[in-house]
N, C-alpha and C positions, 0 to 999 in steps of 0.2 A: 504494500499499499504505499510506504514511503517514496518507492521509488517513481511510482506514478505520479504522486505529488510534485516531486523534484523535476520530473520530465515535463510535467504540465508547466510549472514555473519558469523552466528554461525555454520553452517554446514561445510563451508568451510574455516573457520578460520585457521584450522591447515594446508591445502592445500596451504593456502596464505603465511602461515608462512615458510614453507617447501621451496617455490620456490621463497622466499626473494620478497613478493609484498609488496610494502608499500602502506598504503592509507593516502593519503594526500587530504580529500575532494574526489572530483570526479576522481583525478590523480592517476592513477596507473603505477608503475614503476618495473622493473625487473632488478634485478642486471644482469651486463653484463658478469661477470664470468659464469653464467649458459648458456647464450646463446652461449659463445665460445666453451664451454665444450659439448653443444648439437650439435654444428656444426662439432665436432671432431668426435663424436660417430656418427653421421648419417652419416659421411664419410666412417668411419670402416664398418658400417653396409651395406652400399650400394657397399662396395667393396666386401664383404663376399656374398651378393647376385648374384653380377657379377660373381664371381668363381663358385658357386653353378649352374648358370644357364649354364655356359660354360660346367662344368663337365656333368650336364644334357644331352646337346644337344652331346656332345662327347659320351656318353653312348648310345645314341637313335642311332647315326649315326653308331657306331659298331655294334649294335644289327642288325640294319636293314641290313647292308652289310652282315653281316654273314648268316642272313636268306634267303637272296637272292641267296648267293654262295650255301646254301645247298638245296633250291629249284632247282636251274639249275642242281646241281648234280643228283638230286633226278630224274629227268626230263631225264636226258641223260643216265642213267642208265638202264632206260626201254625202251629206242629206240632201233628199230631193226638194225639200221646202226652200231651199237656198239657191234653186236654181236660177232664178230671176235676178240675183245680185251678182256684183262684180267680184267683191271681195269681202272677207269677213274680215272684223276688227273687233279684237278682245284685249282686254286690260286685266291686269291682276297686280295687286298692291299688298306688300308685307311689311315687315319692320325693318327699315333701312335698305329697302329694295323696292323695285316696281319695274314691271314689262307690259308692253303693249305688243302685240301681234298683228300684222296685217298680212294675210294670205289670199290669194285668188282661189274662186270655186273650182274645185275639180270637175273639169268636162272632158272626159276621154274621147268624146266623139271629135273634139277640135285635134287632137293630136292623132286620131286616126284619118281625119282629112288630110292633115299635112302630109303624113306618109304615102297616102294614095297620090298625092300630087308629086310627091318627088319619085314615085316609081314611074 
């Protein structure tokens, strides 16, 4: 048992010295300045994580909002009810982003006529 303790102390002696651990028998103490500095560093790390999560949720919301708008426009431009219109205009607004799409109505007969003229 004594050899295991001695081996443990030899392996981690440098770590103990680095963190300021004092060995007084079985009592171990840490210098208080390290705990105060660690508290400051952890506060900064948590603040950075909070900002990154906020940006991630913002990008996700913007992407989903724009995708829903694109899907809505694609469905509307193929509907028969919109055959008399020239183009479809749709707008979407979110927090810190906005998008307006203007697309022509899908008319396959026009492209078929153009192909027949080319032949």
